[in-house]
N, C-alpha and C positions, 0 to 999 in steps of 0.2 A: 972324624970328630966335627961337630957342628961349629960353624963360624959364629961365635957369640957376639961379635962386633956388629952383626946385622941388626941385633935387637937391643943390646945394652949400649945405647948411644951416649957417649961421654957428656955431651952438652945437656942431655936430659938428666942424667944421674947427678951431675955436679949441682944442678939447681934444686934438686929435691932432697939432697942428702941430709939437710938439717930439718926437714919437715917430718913430723911424727904422724904416722897413720894410726889413730887410736879408735878403739871401738866406742860407739855411743852408749851401748848397753852393756850390762855386766856379761862378761864372757868367761869361759873356762878354758884352761890350757893344760899344757903338759909339762911345763918347766917353770922355774921361778924367774919372774921378769917384771914387766912394767904394768900389767893390766890386772884389774881386780877380778877375783873369782867369786862366784856365788857360794862356794864352799866355805864353811866356817871351820877354822882351825885354831891353833894357839901360836901364831907367829905373825910377825910384821906389823900389823896395824889394828888398833882397837876398833871393834865394830859395835858390840852391844853387851848387855848382861842378861842372864837367865837364871831361873831357880836352880839351886844345887840339887842334884840327885845322887843317891849312893853310887859310888864307883867313880865319880868325877875326881880329877886330880886336885888335891887340896892346895897345891901351889897356886891355883888360879882362882881361889876364893877372894872376893873383893872385901877386905876387912873394913874399909871405910864405910862401904854400904851396909855391912853387918852392924856396925856401931849405930848407924842411923835407923835401920829397919828391924834390927833384932832378928834377922834371919839370914841364912847363907845364900849368896848369889855368886855366880861364876862369870868371870870376864871371858868374852869371846872375841876373836880376832879374825880379820879378813886376810887371806893369803894373796899375795901379788903373783899373777901368772902371766905367761905369754899369750899373745893374741894368735888364734888359729884362723887363717884366711884361706877360703876356697875361691880361686879365680876361675870363673866359667867363661870360656872364650868361644864365641860363635864361629864355627867352621863350616857354615852352610855356603851354598854356591853363590848367593848374592854378595858375599863378602869379597869375591874376586873383582868386583867392580872398582875401577875400570880395568878391563883385561889388557889394555895396551899401556898400562902404567910403566914408567921407567924410573931411572935413578932420581929424576927431578920431581917425581910425583908418586907417592905410595898409593897402592890400592887399599881398600878398607881392611883386608886381611893382614897385610904387612903393618899397617898403622896400628891396628888393634893388637896384633901380636907384640909389637914394640911396647905398647902401653902395658900389656900383661907382664912382659919381662921386666919392665922398669919397676912396676909395683912389687913384683916378687923380689927383685934386688933390694928395694928399700926395706921390705919387711924382714928379709934375712939379715940385712945390715944392722937392724935394730934388735936382732936376736928373737924375732918372731917367726912363726911357721907359715909357710905358703905352700899350697897345693894347686894343681892345674887340672881342669877338666875341659876337653875339647868336645863340642857338641854340635849336632844339627837336628835331626829328628830322633837321635839316640846319642849315647855316649860314644864318641869316636876313640878317645884315648884318655887316660887318667893317671895322674901322679898324686900320691897321698901327701898330706901336709907334712912338711919337714922344715927345720931351721938350718939344715945342712947346706953349705954353699954348693956342694956337688949337685944338689937337686936343681940348681939354676941351669947347669949345663944339660941335665936330663930334660928339663923343660924345653930348652931350645932345640934339642934333638927331636923331641916329640912334635914340636911345631913344624920343623923343617920336613918331617916325615909325613905331614898331613897336607892333603890337597882339598880345599873347599869344593864340594861337588854336589851335595844333596840338599833337599828342602829343609827349612826350619820348621820344627814342630815342638813347641814347649809344653803342650797341654799335659801330657803324661810324663814327659822328661823331668820337668821341674818338681813335680810331686815325688817322683822316684828319688831325685837327688836330695830333696829336703828330708825324706825319710831315711836316707843313708848318711846324713850328716848328723849323727845323734847328739854330739856336743854343741852347745851354743857357740857360734863362731861368727866371723865376718864372711859374708858372701858377696863377691864382686862380679857382676855380670857385665861383660863387654860384648856388645852386639849392635847390629843395625836395627834389631827388633822388627824386621819386616815379616811379620806373621800376624795372626789374629790377636788383636789387642786384649780381648777378654781372656784369652788363654794365658797371655803374659801376666795380666793382673792376678788371675787365680794362682799362678805360680809364685808370684811375689808374696801373696797373702799366705801361701803355704809355708814359705820360708819364715815369714814373720810370726806365723802361728808357732813355729818351732823356736821362736825367740832369737832368731839369728839377726845380726846387724847387716842390712842389705844395702849395697851401693849399685847403681845402674849407670854405666858409662855408655851413652847412646851415640855410637859412631856412625856418621853419615858422610858420604862423599859430597864435595861442594856442588857437583852437578845435581845431586838429589835435592840439595837445599836451595840452589839458585836457579836451576833449569835454564842454563845459558844458551841453549840450542836456538838457532835461527833458521837454518835451511831445512827443507823437507827431509825428514829423517826416518829411518826404519829402526824401531825399537824392538829388541828381542828379549824374551824372558830368560832369566838366568836359572831360575828354579823351575820354571815351566817352559821347557825347551821348545815346545810346539807353538808358543805364543809369539806372534809377530804383529806389529802395528806400524803401518806406514802413514805418517801424518805430518801436518804443518805445526811445528812446535809453538809458533807464535800465537796460533789460534787457541792453544791449550794452556798457555803459560799462566794466565791469571787464575784459572780454575785449579790447575795443578798446584800452584803455590798455596792457594787457600786450603787445599786438602792436606798438604804437607804440614802447614802450620796447625791445622786442626789435629792432626795425628800427634805432633810433638806436644801440643797443649794437653791432649788427652793422656799421654804417657806421663808428662810432668805432674798433672793433677792426681793421677792414680798413685804415683809414687808418694807425693805429699800426703795424700789421704791415708796411706799405709805406713807412714813414717819410714820411707825409703829415700835415701839420698839419690838425687838424679842430676846428671850433667849431660847436656847435649854438646858433642864435640865434632867439629868439622875436620875432615882430613886436610883442609887448607890451613888449619891452625898449626903452627910449629909445635912439635910434640912437647918440648920443654915448657913452653908457655901454657899449653892446655893442661898438662899434668900438674904443674906448679900451682896454677890458678885453682884447679879443683881441690887439691890437697890443702891449700891455704884456706879456701872457703870452708871446707869441711872441718878443719881444725878450729876455725873461729866459731862455727855452729856448735861443735861438740863442747867447747869450753864455755860457751854462753849458756848451755843447758845444765852445766854442773852446778 
Protein backbone atom coordinates (compact mmCIF):
# COMPACT_ATOMS: atom_id res chain seq x y z
CA UNK A 1 0.00 0.00 0.00
CA UNK A 2 1.38 3.43 -0.94
CA UNK A 3 2.51 5.80 1.84
CA UNK A 4 0.08 8.66 1.30
CA UNK A 5 1.83 10.85 3.90
CA UNK A 6 4.53 11.50 1.28
CA UNK A 7 2.02 13.50 -0.74
CA UNK A 8 -0.83 14.61 1.53
CA UNK A 9 1.20 16.97 3.70
CA UNK A 10 -0.87 18.02 6.75
CA UNK A 11 0.49 21.59 6.70
CA UNK A 12 -0.64 21.99 3.09
CA UNK A 13 -4.06 20.46 3.55
CA UNK A 14 -4.79 22.41 6.73
CA UNK A 15 -4.21 25.74 5.00
CA UNK A 16 -6.24 25.02 1.88
CA UNK A 17 -9.19 23.20 3.42
CA UNK A 18 -11.41 26.31 3.52
CA UNK A 19 -10.63 27.42 0.00
CA UNK A 20 -13.03 26.49 -2.75
CA UNK A 21 -11.69 25.53 -6.13
CA UNK A 22 -14.46 26.61 -8.47
CA UNK A 23 -14.70 26.65 -12.21
CA UNK A 24 -14.68 30.02 -13.94
CA UNK A 25 -16.79 28.78 -16.76
CA UNK A 26 -19.98 26.76 -16.83
CA UNK A 27 -19.11 23.11 -16.23
CA UNK A 28 -21.06 19.95 -16.34
CA UNK A 29 -20.85 17.18 -13.84
CA UNK A 30 -22.26 13.94 -12.76
CA UNK A 31 -23.71 14.58 -9.29
CA UNK A 32 -25.76 17.25 -7.56
CA UNK A 33 -23.32 19.72 -5.96
CA UNK A 34 -21.90 23.22 -6.02
CA UNK A 35 -21.32 24.10 -9.64
CA UNK A 36 -23.68 25.30 -12.34
CA UNK A 37 -24.41 23.06 -15.29
CA UNK A 38 -25.20 24.21 -18.84
CA UNK A 39 -28.07 21.74 -18.87
CA UNK A 40 -31.54 23.19 -18.31
CA UNK A 41 -33.81 21.22 -16.03
CA UNK A 42 -36.58 21.89 -13.56
CA UNK A 43 -34.78 22.09 -10.25
CA UNK A 44 -32.69 24.24 -7.95
CA UNK A 45 -32.35 27.74 -9.46
CA UNK A 46 -34.39 29.84 -11.89
CA UNK A 47 -32.56 30.47 -15.18
CA UNK A 48 -34.87 31.76 -17.94
CA UNK A 49 -38.25 31.56 -19.67
CA UNK A 50 -39.17 30.13 -23.06
CA UNK A 51 -42.27 29.63 -25.18
CA UNK A 52 -44.58 26.81 -24.20
CA UNK A 53 -44.70 23.87 -26.62
CA UNK A 54 -47.18 20.96 -26.52
CA UNK A 55 -45.92 18.28 -24.17
CA UNK A 56 -44.36 20.64 -21.63
CA UNK A 57 -45.30 20.04 -18.00
CA UNK A 58 -48.14 22.44 -17.17
CA UNK A 59 -46.80 22.82 -13.64
CA UNK A 60 -43.99 24.99 -14.98
CA UNK A 61 -46.14 27.52 -16.79
CA UNK A 62 -45.41 31.06 -15.58
CA UNK A 63 -48.95 32.33 -14.91
CA UNK A 64 -47.81 35.85 -14.06
CA UNK A 65 -46.10 36.11 -17.42
CA UNK A 66 -49.27 34.73 -19.06
CA UNK A 67 -51.33 37.51 -17.47
CA UNK A 68 -49.00 40.14 -18.92
CA UNK A 69 -48.23 38.57 -22.30
CA UNK A 70 -51.45 36.65 -22.98
CA UNK A 71 -49.39 33.63 -24.05
CA UNK A 72 -47.94 30.60 -22.29
CA UNK A 73 -44.28 30.58 -21.27
CA UNK A 74 -42.33 27.96 -19.32
CA UNK A 75 -39.94 28.61 -16.45
CA UNK A 76 -36.55 26.93 -16.85
CA UNK A 77 -34.03 26.24 -14.12
CA UNK A 78 -30.32 25.53 -13.85
CA UNK A 79 -29.15 22.37 -12.15
CA UNK A 80 -26.27 22.64 -9.70
CA UNK A 81 -23.60 20.02 -10.42
CA UNK A 82 -20.20 18.91 -9.25
CA UNK A 83 -16.97 20.03 -10.79
CA UNK A 84 -15.07 17.46 -12.87
CA UNK A 85 -11.32 18.05 -12.76
CA UNK A 86 -8.66 16.32 -14.84
CA UNK A 87 -5.19 16.79 -13.32
CA UNK A 88 -2.43 16.36 -15.92
CA UNK A 89 0.93 15.70 -14.23
CA UNK A 90 4.18 15.87 -16.20
CA UNK A 91 6.17 12.64 -15.74
CA UNK A 92 8.98 13.44 -18.19
CA UNK A 93 12.67 13.03 -17.37
CA UNK A 94 13.29 16.74 -16.73
CA UNK A 95 10.97 16.54 -13.72
CA UNK A 96 13.63 14.47 -11.88
CA UNK A 97 15.77 17.58 -11.38
CA UNK A 98 17.70 17.76 -9.13
CA UNK A 99 18.54 14.08 -9.07
CA UNK A 100 20.46 14.46 -5.82
CA UNK A 101 17.43 15.89 -3.95
CA UNK A 102 16.94 14.71 -0.37
CA UNK A 103 14.42 15.18 2.43
CA UNK A 104 15.39 18.84 2.77
CA UNK A 105 14.80 19.60 -0.92
CA UNK A 106 12.19 18.06 -3.19
CA UNK A 107 12.88 17.60 -6.86
CA UNK A 108 10.31 18.87 -9.35
CA UNK A 109 8.59 15.47 -9.62
CA UNK A 110 8.01 15.10 -5.88
CA UNK A 111 6.96 18.74 -5.54
CA UNK A 112 4.54 18.57 -8.49
CA UNK A 113 3.17 15.21 -7.32
CA UNK A 114 2.41 16.71 -3.93
CA UNK A 115 0.64 19.63 -5.59
CA UNK A 116 -1.46 17.20 -7.62
CA UNK A 117 -2.34 15.10 -4.59
CA UNK A 118 -3.25 18.16 -2.51
CA UNK A 119 -5.55 19.50 -5.23
CA UNK A 120 -7.21 16.11 -5.60
CA UNK A 121 -7.72 15.93 -1.83
CA UNK A 122 -9.31 19.38 -1.79
CA UNK A 123 -11.63 18.56 -4.68
CA UNK A 124 -12.81 15.28 -3.17
CA UNK A 125 -13.23 16.97 0.22
CA UNK A 126 -15.71 19.41 -1.32
CA UNK A 127 -17.46 16.50 -3.06
CA UNK A 128 -16.10 17.23 -6.51
CA UNK A 129 -14.52 14.71 -8.84
CA UNK A 130 -10.80 14.46 -9.61
CA UNK A 131 -8.94 12.33 -12.11
CA UNK A 132 -5.21 12.02 -12.79
CA UNK A 133 -3.24 11.61 -16.00
CA UNK A 134 0.54 11.11 -15.99
CA UNK A 135 2.18 12.10 -19.26
CA UNK A 136 5.46 12.63 -21.08
CA UNK A 137 5.28 12.15 -24.85
CA UNK A 138 2.24 9.92 -24.29
CA UNK A 139 -0.18 8.97 -21.54
CA UNK A 140 1.83 6.97 -18.99
CA UNK A 141 -1.05 6.17 -16.66
CA UNK A 142 -4.57 7.45 -16.10
CA UNK A 143 -7.33 7.38 -13.50
CA UNK A 144 -10.85 8.52 -14.41
CA UNK A 145 -12.60 11.32 -12.57
CA UNK A 146 -14.13 10.19 -9.29
CA UNK A 147 -15.32 11.83 -6.08
CA UNK A 148 -14.55 8.66 -4.13
CA UNK A 149 -11.89 9.02 -1.43
CA UNK A 150 -10.48 5.63 -2.38
CA UNK A 151 -9.41 7.23 -5.64
CA UNK A 152 -6.91 9.37 -3.74
CA UNK A 153 -5.01 6.27 -2.63
CA UNK A 154 -5.06 4.91 -6.17
CA UNK A 155 -3.59 8.21 -7.36
CA UNK A 156 -0.69 7.93 -4.93
CA UNK A 157 -0.06 4.32 -5.90
CA UNK A 158 -0.01 5.35 -9.56
CA UNK A 159 2.43 8.20 -8.87
CA UNK A 160 4.75 6.00 -6.81
CA UNK A 161 4.73 3.38 -9.55
CA UNK A 162 5.93 5.90 -12.14
CA UNK A 163 9.52 6.95 -12.79
CA UNK A 164 10.02 10.10 -14.90
CA UNK A 165 12.25 9.04 -17.76
CA UNK A 166 11.15 10.14 -21.26
CA UNK A 167 10.94 13.36 -23.27
CA UNK A 168 8.04 15.80 -23.10
CA UNK A 169 5.94 16.11 -26.25
CA UNK A 170 2.58 17.83 -25.96
CA UNK A 171 1.89 18.49 -29.65
CA UNK A 172 -0.26 15.40 -30.25
CA UNK A 173 -0.86 14.48 -26.62
CA UNK A 174 -2.89 17.52 -25.56
CA UNK A 175 -5.02 17.30 -28.70
CA UNK A 176 -5.69 13.63 -27.93
CA UNK A 177 -6.60 14.36 -24.30
CA UNK A 178 -8.83 17.30 -25.23
CA UNK A 179 -10.75 15.04 -27.60
CA UNK A 180 -11.12 12.39 -24.88
CA UNK A 181 -12.49 14.80 -22.27
CA UNK A 182 -15.93 15.16 -23.90
CA UNK A 183 -17.58 16.92 -20.99
CA UNK A 184 -16.71 20.48 -20.17
CA UNK A 185 -14.42 20.23 -17.16
CA UNK A 186 -11.56 21.83 -15.33
CA UNK A 187 -8.13 20.80 -16.62
CA UNK A 188 -5.11 21.42 -14.35
CA UNK A 189 -1.71 21.06 -16.02
CA UNK A 190 1.25 20.68 -13.62
CA UNK A 191 4.53 20.74 -15.53
CA UNK A 192 7.87 22.44 -16.02
CA UNK A 193 6.71 23.09 -19.63
CA UNK A 194 10.20 22.40 -20.96
CA UNK A 195 9.14 21.67 -24.50
CA UNK A 196 8.23 23.68 -27.59
CA UNK A 197 6.16 26.70 -26.51
CA UNK A 198 4.07 26.74 -29.69
CA UNK A 199 3.08 23.11 -29.07
CA UNK A 200 1.98 23.95 -25.53
CA UNK A 201 -0.03 26.96 -26.71
CA UNK A 202 -1.77 24.89 -29.40
CA UNK A 203 -2.65 22.32 -26.75
CA UNK A 204 -4.08 24.96 -24.42
CA UNK A 205 -6.11 26.37 -27.30
CA UNK A 206 -7.46 22.91 -28.01
CA UNK A 207 -8.65 22.53 -24.42
CA UNK A 208 -10.23 25.98 -24.50
CA UNK A 209 -11.89 25.18 -27.84
CA UNK A 210 -13.58 22.32 -25.98
CA UNK A 211 -14.74 24.97 -23.46
CA UNK A 212 -12.70 23.48 -20.63
CA UNK A 213 -11.59 25.68 -17.75
CA UNK A 214 -7.77 25.40 -17.85
CA UNK A 215 -5.19 26.07 -15.13
CA UNK A 216 -1.42 25.87 -15.63
CA UNK A 217 0.88 25.39 -12.63
CA UNK A 218 4.35 26.03 -14.03
CA UNK A 219 6.77 24.26 -11.67
CA UNK A 220 10.48 25.10 -11.98
CA UNK A 221 13.38 24.37 -9.67
CA UNK A 222 15.05 27.32 -7.99
CA UNK A 223 18.28 26.50 -9.87
CA UNK A 224 16.43 26.95 -13.16
CA UNK A 225 15.04 30.28 -12.03
CA UNK A 226 18.11 31.67 -10.27
CA UNK A 227 21.08 29.88 -11.94
CA UNK A 228 23.24 30.03 -8.76
CA UNK A 229 26.20 28.10 -10.21
CA UNK A 230 29.63 29.73 -9.89
CA UNK A 231 32.35 27.17 -10.58
CA UNK A 232 33.08 25.57 -13.94
CA UNK A 233 30.25 23.07 -14.39
CA UNK A 234 29.35 20.16 -16.64
CA UNK A 235 25.66 20.38 -17.61
CA UNK A 236 24.03 17.17 -18.80
CA UNK A 237 20.76 16.83 -20.68
CA UNK A 238 18.04 14.92 -18.84
CA UNK A 239 15.79 14.33 -21.82
CA UNK A 240 18.60 14.43 -24.36
CA UNK A 241 21.03 12.07 -22.64
CA UNK A 242 23.87 12.62 -25.13
CA UNK A 243 23.89 16.37 -24.53
CA UNK A 244 26.79 17.61 -22.36
CA UNK A 245 28.12 21.16 -22.01
CA UNK A 246 31.16 22.08 -19.92
CA UNK A 247 31.17 25.82 -19.32
CA UNK A 248 31.74 28.76 -17.00
CA UNK A 249 28.27 29.51 -15.52
CA UNK A 250 29.13 33.09 -14.61
CA UNK A 251 29.78 33.90 -18.25
CA UNK A 252 26.33 32.59 -19.17
CA UNK A 253 24.30 33.77 -16.21
CA UNK A 254 22.98 37.07 -17.58
CA UNK A 255 22.01 35.62 -20.97
CA UNK A 256 20.51 32.53 -19.35
CA UNK A 257 18.31 34.50 -16.94
CA UNK A 258 17.12 36.72 -19.79
CA UNK A 259 16.06 33.62 -21.76
CA UNK A 260 14.28 32.14 -18.76
CA UNK A 261 12.39 35.37 -18.10
CA UNK A 262 11.43 35.57 -21.76
CA UNK A 263 10.20 31.97 -21.64
CA UNK A 264 8.11 32.59 -18.52
CA UNK A 265 6.70 35.83 -19.95
CA UNK A 266 5.79 34.07 -23.18
CA UNK A 267 3.94 31.33 -21.29
CA UNK A 268 2.15 33.80 -19.02
CA UNK A 269 1.05 35.95 -21.98
CA UNK A 270 -0.11 32.93 -23.97
CA UNK A 271 -2.23 31.78 -21.03
CA UNK A 272 -3.67 35.24 -20.49
CA UNK A 273 -4.55 35.58 -24.18
CA UNK A 274 -6.37 32.24 -24.10
CA UNK A 275 -8.15 32.85 -20.78
CA UNK A 276 -6.08 30.24 -18.99
CA UNK A 277 -5.07 30.73 -15.35
CA UNK A 278 -1.26 30.64 -14.98
CA UNK A 279 0.97 30.46 -11.91
CA UNK A 280 4.76 30.18 -11.81
CA UNK A 281 5.78 28.10 -8.79
CA UNK A 282 9.34 27.60 -7.58
CA UNK A 283 10.28 24.46 -5.70
CA UNK A 284 11.86 26.83 -3.18
CA UNK A 285 8.37 28.01 -2.22
CA UNK A 286 6.82 26.14 0.72
CA UNK A 287 4.06 23.97 -0.73
CA UNK A 288 1.37 25.30 1.58
CA UNK A 289 2.24 28.92 0.76
CA UNK A 290 2.38 28.32 -3.01
CA UNK A 291 -0.89 26.41 -3.17
CA UNK A 292 -2.80 28.69 -0.81
CA UNK A 293 -1.65 31.80 -2.70
CA UNK A 294 -2.65 30.35 -6.04
CA UNK A 295 -6.09 29.16 -4.90
CA UNK A 296 -6.81 32.42 -3.08
CA UNK A 297 -5.83 34.48 -6.15
CA UNK A 298 -7.92 32.26 -8.38
CA UNK A 299 -10.93 32.50 -6.07
CA UNK A 300 -10.64 36.31 -6.11
CA UNK A 301 -10.40 36.40 -9.94
CA UNK A 302 -13.33 34.01 -10.32
CA UNK A 303 -15.60 36.01 -8.01
CA UNK A 304 -14.62 39.32 -9.61
CA UNK A 305 -15.81 37.99 -12.99
CA UNK A 306 -19.21 36.89 -11.74
